N, C-alpha and C positions, 0 to 999 in steps of 0.2 A: 239405199239401205246401208250406206257406209257408216260404220261405228255403232250400229244398232244391234239388238239381239237377233234381228232378222238377218243382218249381214253376217254375223258370226255363225248362225245356223247354216246359211247358204255356203259359206266358205268351208266350214267343217264337214258338211255333207259331201261337197265336191271332193275334198281331200280323201274322205273315207271311201268314196266310190272308186277314185283313181287308184288308191293303194290297196284295194280289195279288203279293207276293214268292213265294208258293206259288200257282201258277196253278190255277184251278178244274179239277177232274178229274185233276190230276197225281198221280202215284204218290209215296207217302211211303216211301222205302227205309229199312228198319230199320237196316241197317248204317251208312248215312250219318248217320242221326239219333243212333245210339248214339255214334258218334265225335264228333259235333258237341257233344253235351250231356254226355258222359262218363257215360252210363248203360248198364247191361246191358239185355238184351232184356225181361226181366220188368217192371222199372219203366217202361221206355219204353212197353210195351204197355198198362200201366195209364194212362199219360198219353193214349195214343191212344184208349183206351176212354172216358175222360172227355170228350175232344174229340168223339168220335162221339156220345155221349149228348147233347151240346149242339148238334149239327148242323154242326160245323166239318169233320168227317171222316166218311168212309164206310168201314166195315170189310167186307172181302170175304173170304169163306171160302176158305182156301188161296191167296189172292192178295194178302194184306197190306192196307194202308190207302191211301186216296187222298183228296185234298181234295174236299169236297163240290162237286158239279157246279153249273153255271149254264147249263142248256140252255134252248131256247125253251120247253120244257114247264114246267120249274121256274119260269122267270121269268113265264110266264103265270099260274101259281098265285099267285106272289108279288104281281103287280100286281092280282089280283082280291082277295086277302086284306088287303093292306096298309092301304087306307083304312078298312076295317071295324075292324081291330085298333087302329090309331093313334087313331081318334076315340073308341073305347071306353076306351082307356088314359087319354087326357087327361080324359075326363069323370070317371072314377074317381079320377084324380090330384087333381082339384079337391075331391072329396068326402073323400079320405083322407090327403092330404099332411100330414106332420108338420113343424113349424117347422125342425127340423134338416135335413130333406130339402130344404126350400125353400132353405136356405142352401147345401146341396150343389149344387143346381141352379143357383143364381146363380154359384157358383164355376166350374161347368162352362161356363156361358155366357161368363164372362170369358175362360176358356181358349179357347173357340171364337172369340170376337171377336179375341183376340190372334193366333190361327192364321190368321184371314182376313187380317189386316193383314200378316202375315209372308209370305204367299204359299206357305207350305209345304203341299203337297197332302196329304201323309200326316197331318200334324197337324190339318188341316181336317177330314179324314174321321174321324179317331179322336176328336177332341173333340166332333164332332157325334154320333158313336155314343154317347159317354159321356152327353151331354145326354139323349138319348132313353132310354137304359137307366135313368137316374135317374127319369124319368117313369114307367117301368114299375114300379120299386120303390115309388113313391108310390101307384100304383093299388092295390097290395096284393091282387091276384087271381092266384093261382098258375097258373090255367089260361091267362089272358091273358098273364101274364108269360112263360110258356114259349113261347107263340106269338110274342110280341114279340121275345124273344131270338133266335129262329130267323130272323125277318124281318130283324132288324138285321144279321145276317151278310151277307146279300145286299145289303141297302140300303147298307152301308158299302163293299162291293166296288164297287157301282155309283157310289157317291159318289167313289171314286177317279178316275172319269171326270168326274163333275160338277164337282169342285173343281180340275181341272187348268186352268191359265190358258188353254191353247189349245183347250179343249173347247167353247168357245162359252158358258160360264158367265160372262157379263159381270158387271161390278162391281155393276150395279143389281140383278141377280138374287141375288147373294151378300148384298148389303146387305138385300134383302127377307127372305132366309132368317134373317138375324141379327135383324132387327126382329120377325119372327114369333116367334122364340124369346123375345124380351123380352116380347111380348104374352102368350105362354103363361104365363110366370112371373106376370105381372100377373093373369091370369085365375085362376090357382091361388090367389094371395094374396087375391083379392077374392071368390072363391067363385062365379065365373061359368062354370058347367059347360057351358051351351049354347054360349056363344061359344068356349069351349075346344075343344069337339068340332067346331065349324064351322071353327075355325082349323087344327085338325089336317088337315082335308081341303084347305084352301088351301095349307098347307105341303107336303103330299104332292104337290100338283099341280106344284110346282117340280121335283120329282124325276122325275115320271112320264114326261116326254118325253125323258129322258136314256137311255131303253132302247136306242134305235137307236145312240147313240154307244158304248154298251158292247158290243153284240152284233155290230155291223157292222164289217168290217175296213176299214183305211185303203184309200184308192184305189190302184189299181195304177199304178206309174210306168212300167212297160215297155209298149211298144206291143203291141197285141193281134194285129196282123197282118191280113191280108186273108182273109176266109172263102173256102174252096174253092168253085169253081163247081159248081153242081149239074148232073148229067147230064140231058139232055133225055130224056123218056120215049120 
């Protein structure tokens, strides 16, 4: 699909889902998407099928497609699985990384560092996503890579909260995340798989407590009023 209207639709929808421009659980109207990307329904459905296979989209029989949900149930599974997957990925990355992949990871880290300095929430989330996807490619395990790719969809959507300046993600936490990326690269270069696996868990802990910021609504600004008096028995 490279260079075609289909590939543009695919990449644009992926980005919109990761950055919350397409809200979790929202409907993807075929008519609107066909108009937006200049596609007929058949190639658009091929795009949606590919996105569904990767976990970005859910296809519903006779009801079209919707963006994959982020409910309390899915997030519970996410938070249980993520540390196991991330630590295994980094351990295997140390064992299997090729020099060209290490260079790719260093470039991704520089892009992440630049995004942190710019304050651009979207670029912070997307460059962080790229960094971790490269570690998955380094690991070279198709089963773990499939799990990592699905985890990173939700991780990146949560990161859109984590990386917002007003989210409580203070500069020291962001600096620590960046420093941990640097140490991951060093572990991979030096063959220290035990420290890499340990570091994955430390890095994960930075994101773990952002769950409430993502799932809880902002405080109500309107007064709630006075509760009605209960009748006496």
